[in-house]
C-alpha positions as CSV (number, residue, x, y, z in Angstrom):
1,M,-41.5,2.8,195.1
2,K,-42.2,0.0,192.7
3,N,-39.8,-0.3,189.7
4,W,-41.9,0.2,186.6
5,S,-39.8,-2.2,184.6
6,T,-40.7,-5.1,186.8
7,S,-44.4,-4.7,185.9
8,L,-43.7,-5.4,182.3
9,S,-44.5,-8.8,180.8
10,P,-41.5,-11.2,180.1
11,L,-41.8,-10.5,176.4
12,S,-41.9,-6.7,176.9
13,T,-38.9,-6.9,179.3
14,Q,-36.9,-8.9,176.7
15,T,-37.8,-6.3,174.0
16,F,-36.7,-3.5,176.3
17,R,-33.3,-5.1,177.0
18,L,-32.8,-5.7,173.3
19,L,-33.5,-2.0,172.4
20,S,-31.3,-0.8,175.2
21,T,-28.4,-2.9,173.9
22,M,-28.9,-1.8,170.3
23,L,-28.9,1.9,171.4
24,R,-25.8,1.5,173.5
25,N,-23.9,-0.2,170.7
26,K,-25.0,2.5,168.3
27,L,-23.7,5.2,170.6
28,L,-20.3,3.4,171.0
29,L,-20.0,3.2,167.2
30,I,-20.7,6.9,166.8
31,V,-18.2,7.8,169.5
32,S,-15.5,5.5,167.9
33,M,-16.1,7.1,164.4
34,V,-15.7,10.6,165.9
35,I,-12.4,9.6,167.5
36,V,-11.1,8.1,164.3
37,I,-12.0,11.2,162.3
38,I,-10.3,13.4,164.8
39,F,-7.2,11.3,164.7
40,I,-7.0,11.3,160.9
41,F,-7.4,15.0,160.5
42,F,-5.7,16.3,163.7
43,G,-3.4,13.4,164.8
44,P,0.4,13.5,164.7
45,R,1.9,13.3,161.3
46,K,5.4,14.8,161.5
47,N,8.3,12.5,160.5
48,V,6.1,9.4,160.2
49,K,5.6,7.6,156.9
50,S,2.1,6.3,156.4
51,I,1.3,2.7,157.2
52,Y,-0.2,2.6,153.7
53,Q,3.4,2.9,152.3
54,W,5.9,0.2,151.9
55,R,9.7,0.5,151.5
56,S,10.6,-0.9,148.1
57,N,13.8,-2.8,147.3
58,S,15.0,-0.1,145.0
59,G,16.4,2.2,147.7
60,P,16.1,3.5,151.3
61,T,14.0,6.5,150.4
62,E,11.6,5.2,147.7
63,Y,8.0,4.2,148.6
64,T,5.4,2.4,146.6
65,N,1.6,2.8,147.3
66,F,-0.3,-0.4,147.7
67,P,-4.1,-0.9,147.7
68,K,-4.2,-2.2,151.2
69,P,-2.4,-1.2,154.4
70,R,1.1,-2.6,155.0
71,L,2.6,-3.0,158.4
72,F,6.0,-1.3,158.1
73,L,6.2,2.0,159.9
74,N,9.3,4.0,159.0
75,V,10.1,6.8,161.4
76,S,12.6,9.3,160.1
77,R,14.9,11.2,162.5
78,P,14.4,15.0,162.8
79,P,17.3,17.3,163.0
80,C,18.6,17.9,166.5
81,K,18.9,21.2,168.2
82,C,22.4,22.5,169.0
83,E,23.2,24.0,172.4
84,A,26.8,24.9,171.3
85,D,28.6,26.2,168.3
86,R,28.3,24.1,165.2
87,L,31.4,21.9,164.6
88,I,31.4,22.7,160.9
89,G,32.8,26.1,161.7
90,H,36.0,24.5,163.0
91,V,36.8,22.8,159.7
92,P,39.1,24.9,157.5
93,K,37.1,26.5,154.8
94,D,39.5,25.6,152.0
95,V,38.9,21.8,152.5
96,L,35.3,22.0,153.9
97,S,33.5,20.8,150.8
98,L,35.8,17.8,150.3
99,V,35.5,16.9,154.0
100,E,31.7,17.1,153.9
101,K,31.6,14.8,150.8
102,R,33.9,12.2,152.5
103,R,32.0,12.5,155.7
104,S,28.7,11.8,153.9
105,Q,30.1,8.8,152.1
106,E,31.5,7.3,155.3
107,Y,28.3,7.9,157.2
108,S,26.4,6.1,154.4
109,K,28.8,3.1,154.7
110,H,28.4,3.1,158.5
111,Q,24.6,2.9,158.1
112,T,25.0,0.0,155.7
113,R,27.1,-1.8,158.3
114,T,24.8,-1.1,161.3
115,I,21.2,-0.6,160.1
116,T,19.0,-3.6,159.3
117,N,15.3,-4.3,158.8
118,L,15.1,-4.7,162.6
119,D,15.5,-0.9,162.8
120,H,12.1,-0.4,161.3
121,I,8.9,-0.6,163.4
122,I,6.7,-3.5,162.5
123,L,3.1,-3.2,163.5
124,A,1.1,-6.3,164.4
125,P,-2.3,-6.6,162.7
126,A,-5.3,-5.8,164.9
127,N,-7.0,-9.0,164.3
128,S,-5.5,-11.8,162.1
129,P,-5.9,-15.5,161.7
130,L,-2.1,-15.8,161.1
131,Q,0.1,-17.1,163.8
132,Y,3.9,-16.4,163.6
133,P,7.0,-15.7,165.7
134,I,7.3,-12.0,166.6
135,H,10.6,-11.9,168.4
136,G,13.7,-14.0,169.0
137,L,14.1,-15.8,165.7
138,T,17.8,-15.9,164.9
139,V,19.4,-18.1,162.2
140,T,22.9,-18.9,161.0
141,P,23.8,-17.6,157.5
142,M,23.7,-20.2,154.7
143,K,22.2,-22.9,156.9
144,K,18.6,-24.2,156.8
145,S,16.7,-23.2,159.9
146,L,13.1,-23.9,161.0
147,I,10.7,-21.0,161.3
148,P,8.8,-22.1,164.5
149,G,5.2,-21.3,165.4
150,L,3.6,-20.8,161.9
151,A,-0.1,-21.6,161.8
152,L,-3.4,-20.6,160.3
153,H,-6.5,-20.2,162.5
154,A,-9.5,-19.8,160.1
155,Q,-13.1,-20.8,159.9
156,K,-14.3,-23.6,157.5
157,R,-13.4,-23.1,153.9
158,S,-13.4,-25.3,150.9
159,Q,-9.7,-24.4,150.2
160,Y,-7.0,-22.8,152.3
161,K,-4.0,-21.0,150.8
162,V,-1.1,-19.1,152.4
163,S,2.0,-17.5,151.0
164,L,5.3,-16.7,152.5
165,S,8.1,-14.6,151.0
166,V,11.5,-13.3,152.0
167,D,14.1,-10.8,150.6
168,R,17.4,-12.4,151.4
169,G,16.8,-16.1,151.4
170,V,14.8,-19.1,150.2
171,L,12.0,-21.1,151.8
172,S,11.2,-24.8,151.7
173,V,8.9,-27.3,153.3
174,D,8.9,-31.0,154.1
175,N,6.0,-32.1,152.0
176,D,5.0,-35.7,153.0
177,L,1.2,-35.3,152.8
178,E,-1.2,-36.0,149.9
179,G,-3.6,-33.4,148.8
180,V,-1.3,-30.5,149.7
181,Q,-0.1,-28.2,146.9
182,V,3.3,-26.5,147.2
183,A,4.5,-23.9,144.7
184,G,7.9,-22.2,144.9
185,Q,9.9,-24.8,146.8
186,D,13.5,-23.4,147.5
187,Q,12.5,-20.0,146.2
188,S,12.1,-16.6,147.8
189,K,8.3,-17.0,147.7
190,I,6.4,-20.2,148.5
191,S,2.7,-20.9,148.4
192,L,0.9,-23.7,150.3
193,S,-2.7,-24.8,149.7
194,S,-4.9,-27.6,151.0
195,S,-8.6,-28.4,151.5
196,H,-7.7,-29.6,155.0
197,L,-6.7,-27.0,157.6
198,D,-4.8,-29.5,159.8
199,H,-2.8,-30.6,156.8
200,L,-1.9,-27.0,155.9
201,N,-0.8,-26.3,159.5
202,H,1.3,-29.5,159.5
203,L,3.1,-28.2,156.5
204,L,3.5,-24.7,158.0
205,S,5.2,-26.4,161.0
206,T,8.0,-27.6,158.6
207,V,8.8,-24.3,156.9
208,M,12.6,-23.8,156.6
209,Y,14.5,-20.6,155.9
210,K,18.0,-20.4,154.4
211,T,19.9,-17.2,153.4
212,S,20.9,-16.9,149.8
213,V,23.7,-14.4,150.4
214,Y,26.4,-14.9,153.1
215,H,26.5,-12.1,155.7
216,I,27.5,-12.5,159.4
217,R,25.3,-9.6,160.8
218,T,22.1,-8.7,159.0
219,S,18.3,-9.5,159.0
220,D,15.4,-10.4,156.8
221,T,11.7,-9.9,156.8
222,V,9.1,-12.6,156.2
223,H,5.8,-11.7,154.5
224,F,3.1,-14.1,155.6
225,S,-0.3,-13.8,153.9
226,F,-3.7,-15.5,153.8
227,E,-6.6,-14.0,151.6
228,D,-6.7,-10.3,152.6
229,Y,-4.6,-10.7,155.7
230,E,-0.9,-10.1,155.8
231,A,1.7,-10.2,158.6
232,L,5.4,-9.3,158.8
233,F,8.0,-10.6,161.2
234,P,11.8,-10.3,161.3
235,I,14.5,-12.9,161.1
236,T,17.9,-12.0,162.7
237,I,20.8,-13.4,160.8
238,R,24.0,-13.8,162.9
239,R,27.1,-15.9,162.6
240,P,27.7,-17.2,166.2
241,S,30.8,-15.7,167.8
242,I,33.4,-17.6,169.8
243,P,33.6,-16.8,173.5
244,V,36.8,-15.1,174.7
245,L,37.3,-15.9,178.4
246,Y,39.9,-14.7,180.8
247,D,40.9,-17.1,183.6
248,P,40.5,-15.0,186.8
249,G,42.9,-17.2,188.7
250,K,43.0,-17.4,192.5
251,D,43.7,-13.9,193.7
252,I,43.7,-10.2,192.9
253,N,47.1,-10.5,191.2
254,S,45.8,-12.7,188.5
255,Q,42.5,-10.8,188.1
256,V,43.8,-7.2,187.7
257,T,46.7,-5.4,186.0
258,V,47.5,-1.8,187.0
259,V,48.0,0.3,183.9
260,T,49.4,3.8,183.4
261,K,50.9,6.2,180.9
262,T,53.8,8.4,181.7
263,F,55.5,11.4,180.0
264,L,58.4,13.3,181.6
265,R,57.2,12.5,185.2
266,Y,59.5,9.8,186.5
267,T,59.6,11.2,190.0
268,E,55.8,10.9,190.2
269,L,55.8,7.5,188.6
270,K,58.2,6.1,191.1
271,I,56.0,7.4,194.0
272,L,53.0,5.8,192.4
273,I,54.8,2.4,191.9
274,G,56.1,2.6,195.5
275,S,52.6,3.1,196.9
276,I,51.2,0.3,194.8
277,R,53.9,-2.1,196.0
278,Q,53.0,-1.1,199.6
279,F,49.6,-2.6,199.3
280,Y,49.9,-5.0,196.3
281,P,53.5,-6.3,196.2
282,D,52.9,-8.8,193.4
283,I,50.4,-7.2,191.1
284,K,51.5,-6.6,187.5
285,I,52.1,-2.9,186.5
286,I,52.3,-1.9,182.9
287,V,53.8,1.5,181.9
288,A,53.6,3.1,178.5
289,D,56.2,5.7,178.2
290,D,56.6,8.3,175.4
291,S,59.1,10.6,177.2
292,L,61.6,12.6,175.1
293,V,64.6,10.9,176.8
294,P,63.4,7.6,178.4
295,E,64.7,6.5,181.7
296,N,64.8,2.9,183.1
297,V,61.8,1.8,185.1
298,T,62.6,-1.5,186.8
299,G,61.1,-3.7,189.5
300,T,59.3,-6.9,190.0
301,H,56.2,-7.5,187.9
302,I,56.7,-4.3,186.0
303,E,56.5,-4.1,182.2
304,H,57.9,-0.8,180.8
305,Y,57.1,-0.1,177.1
306,I,59.0,2.7,175.5
307,M,57.2,4.6,172.6
308,P,58.4,7.1,170.1
309,P,58.6,10.5,171.7
310,A,55.4,12.6,172.5
311,Q,53.0,10.2,170.8
312,G,50.3,11.3,173.2
313,W,47.8,10.2,175.8
314,F,45.6,7.9,173.9
315,A,48.3,6.2,171.9
316,G,49.9,5.3,175.2
317,R,46.7,4.0,176.6
318,N,46.2,1.8,173.5
319,L,49.7,0.4,173.9
320,A,49.3,-0.3,177.6
321,V,45.9,-2.0,177.4
322,S,47.0,-4.1,174.4
323,Q,49.5,-5.8,176.7
324,V,47.0,-6.7,179.5
325,T,46.4,-10.4,179.9
326,S,44.1,-10.3,182.9
327,K,40.4,-10.1,183.0
328,Y,40.4,-6.5,184.3
329,F,42.8,-3.6,184.3
330,L,42.9,-0.7,186.7
331,W,43.7,2.7,185.1
332,V,45.7,5.2,187.1
333,D,47.5,8.4,186.2
334,D,51.2,8.5,186.8
335,D,50.8,11.2,189.6
336,F,48.3,9.2,191.7
337,V,49.2,7.5,195.0
338,F,47.6,4.5,196.6
339,L,46.1,5.0,200.1
340,N,45.0,2.7,202.9
341,K,41.4,3.0,201.5
342,T,42.5,2.1,197.9
343,H,41.0,-1.4,197.7
344,I,41.0,-2.9,194.2
345,E,39.1,-5.8,195.6
346,K,36.0,-3.6,196.0
347,F,36.0,-2.8,192.3
348,V,36.3,-6.5,191.4
349,E,33.5,-7.5,193.8
350,V,31.1,-5.2,192.0
351,M,32.2,-6.2,188.5
352,E,31.9,-9.9,189.3
353,A,28.4,-9.4,190.8
354,V,27.2,-7.4,187.8
355,P,28.6,-9.0,184.6
356,D,26.8,-6.4,182.4
357,L,29.2,-3.7,183.8
358,D,32.3,-2.7,181.7
359,V,33.8,0.2,183.7
360,I,33.6,1.3,187.3
361,G,35.1,4.6,188.4
362,G,36.1,5.7,191.9
363,D,37.2,9.1,193.2
364,V,40.6,10.9,193.2
365,D,41.0,12.8,196.5
366,G,37.3,12.7,196.9
367,N,36.5,14.0,193.4
368,Q,34.4,11.5,191.5
369,F,34.0,13.5,188.3
370,Y,31.2,11.5,186.6
371,F,28.9,12.7,183.9
372,S,26.2,11.6,181.4
373,L,26.2,12.2,177.7
374,M,23.0,13.5,176.2
375,Y,23.0,12.5,172.5
376,E,20.5,12.9,169.7
377,E,21.4,11.2,166.4
378,G,19.9,13.9,164.3
379,D,19.6,13.8,160.5
380,E,22.2,13.7,157.7
381,E,23.6,17.0,159.0
382,G,24.8,15.2,162.2
383,G,24.0,14.6,165.8
384,C,24.0,16.8,168.9
385,M,25.9,15.9,172.1
386,R,26.0,17.5,175.5
387,R,28.0,16.5,178.6
388,V,26.2,16.9,181.9
389,H,28.4,16.8,184.9
390,G,27.1,15.1,188.0
391,H,24.2,13.5,186.2
392,T,23.3,9.8,186.8
393,H,21.0,7.5,184.9
394,S,19.9,5.4,187.9
395,P,21.3,3.7,191.0
396,L,23.2,0.5,190.5
397,P,20.9,-2.1,192.1
398,G,22.4,-3.9,195.1
399,F,25.2,-1.4,195.7
400,D,24.7,1.7,197.8
401,G,26.6,4.7,196.6
402,C,27.0,3.3,193.0
403,Y,25.2,4.9,190.1
404,L,25.0,4.2,186.3
405,V,26.6,7.0,184.3
406,D,28.3,7.5,180.9
407,G,31.8,8.6,182.0
408,V,34.0,8.6,185.1
409,V,37.2,10.0,186.5
410,N,40.7,8.7,185.4
411,F,40.7,6.1,188.2
412,F,38.6,3.2,187.0
413,L,38.5,-0.6,186.7
414,A,37.5,-2.0,183.3
415,R,36.9,-5.2,181.5
416,T,39.9,-5.7,179.2
417,D,38.0,-7.2,176.3
418,A,35.2,-4.5,176.4
419,V,37.6,-1.6,176.4
420,R,39.7,-3.1,173.6
421,K,36.6,-3.2,171.4
422,V,36.2,0.6,171.8
423,G,39.8,1.6,171.9
424,F,41.5,4.9,172.4
425,D,41.8,7.3,169.4
426,P,45.5,8.0,168.9
427,F,44.6,11.2,167.0
428,L,43.9,12.7,170.5
429,K,47.3,13.4,171.9
430,R,47.0,15.9,174.7
431,V,43.6,16.6,176.4
432,A,41.4,13.5,176.0
433,H,39.4,11.5,178.4
434,T,35.7,12.2,177.8
435,E,36.4,11.2,174.1
436,F,36.9,7.6,175.1
437,F,33.5,7.5,176.7
438,I,32.0,9.2,173.7
439,D,33.3,6.5,171.5
440,G,32.0,3.9,174.0
441,L,28.5,5.3,174.2
442,G,26.1,2.5,173.7
443,E,28.9,-0.1,173.9
444,L,30.1,0.3,177.5
445,M,28.0,0.0,180.7
446,V,29.6,2.5,183.1
447,A,29.2,3.1,186.9
448,T,30.7,5.3,189.5
449,C,31.0,4.3,193.2
450,K,31.6,6.3,196.4
451,G,34.4,5.1,198.7
452,F,36.6,3.6,195.9
453,S,39.4,6.1,196.4
454,V,43.0,6.9,195.3
455,G,45.1,9.9,196.2
456,H,46.7,12.6,194.1
457,Q,50.3,13.6,194.6
458,Q,51.3,17.2,195.1
459,R,51.4,18.9,191.7
460,I,54.8,20.0,190.5
461,F,55.1,22.6,187.7
462,R,57.3,21.5,184.9
463,K,57.7,23.9,181.9
464,D,58.8,21.2,179.5
465,Y,55.8,19.0,180.5
466,S,53.3,21.9,180.4
467,Q,54.1,22.9,176.9
468,Y,52.9,19.4,175.8
469,R,50.1,19.0,178.3
470,I,48.3,22.3,177.6
471,Q,46.1,22.2,174.5
472,T,46.6,25.2,172.2
473,G,43.9,26.9,170.2
474,S,44.9,25.3,167.0
475,S,44.9,21.8,168.5
476,N,41.4,22.4,170.0
477,E,40.2,23.4,166.5
478,E,41.6,20.2,165.1
479,K,39.9,18.2,167.9
480,L,36.5,19.7,167.2
481,A,36.9,19.2,163.5
482,H,37.8,15.6,164.2
483,H,34.5,15.2,166.2
484,F,32.6,16.7,163.2
485,F,33.9,13.9,160.9
486,K,34.6,10.9,163.1
487,N,31.5,11.0,165.4
488,H,29.2,12.6,162.8
489,L,28.4,15.4,165.2
490,K,26.8,18.7,164.3
491,C,27.7,20.2,167.7
492,I,29.1,19.2,171.1
493,K,28.9,21.0,174.4
494,Y,31.4,20.0,177.2
């Protein structure tokens, strides 16, 4: 059958195609408008400030309306849902109001130290003639630094004018061209104008930024505008830190220190040391000891540190780790025992291959005891935390049987410098292990691996030891109240 459109004259065919195109474009426009209307009236609104609002300098919760859209999107955190009893119930009622007041003040100071402009979402304009860096611009405080990549891409105009402004610094340019006007040199806002686009872009390529206030860890936001177009981009302000390196030496003895804490269990401690010496005769062993009546612990490459009596589990860990001079330390309990399959070298092999890792856990008599921490920051009332046993985040690439988690068993290899930055809270004297990984959440990269094993000695009941080891109801209440304040938690489920 003959196609009827082919019988049309060339002029008629052209007219037909033009009408078809116009009809298609009109339909697309109608569909787009319907989608926009649906989004405006029925789209998600909860906890999101409008992009037509801008955070003013007068405070973190004040907003000012502007006649045109701004590109800061401030997403507030909703309250989290508790799956356990609220920790506030474990704080004594007679001091609760004062504790809440101090907690709120300390949390506000914590936010001041940790939250910057980079924590806000910055939206890129849909279509803009402004070119600017969107990521990776880091400057040193109080030092002039070039802002790279600034440019204007615009059609022919008789005059081109752009403005840049910052909140925590001053801007300047290297003006070596005639016919270019600069206003606001070495001020927080600078304007550049020229009748030649290439001259303006040359000037933009020389824009320098310098902080006006000294701070080692903060950020600033640059406002870059041309006519009705405006763009925002962040500047990270950091004082460069000095590397702290550990010489790994030539063998396992210089790479790793074995660290333990003991209390009233010298029989078990001697068995542990004997088993270590069977496989690693020259490796350094550090013992922190808060026994009521200390006994001598002697031997080659052993450092025995005696503490005041019954200072507790984490105080002993802090002391022992503070004396480590090697790149890594291996944590063991004083009632563990090294076996033929206890190979410290396996731990080191993984850590050296994956420099991002901070802690690797093994297993004790086949028990890996690993977990993940499910944490929601929540609002001013506090966050919610839940410990999930046996949950992994993902496999560790390149190592079968190794998985990324948030916490591991009491047999682990750790980077000395990384653990020192987190530390062990000496408030926790008796039952404390998960709490170290809670404090290290977001700071420590943790993994667990199958086949990295140590043994556990036969348990011996000691009445004097048990009365210190077992946590009482009152001490558990103190621990939960401690989480309420220190970790700004609303609830925690173990």
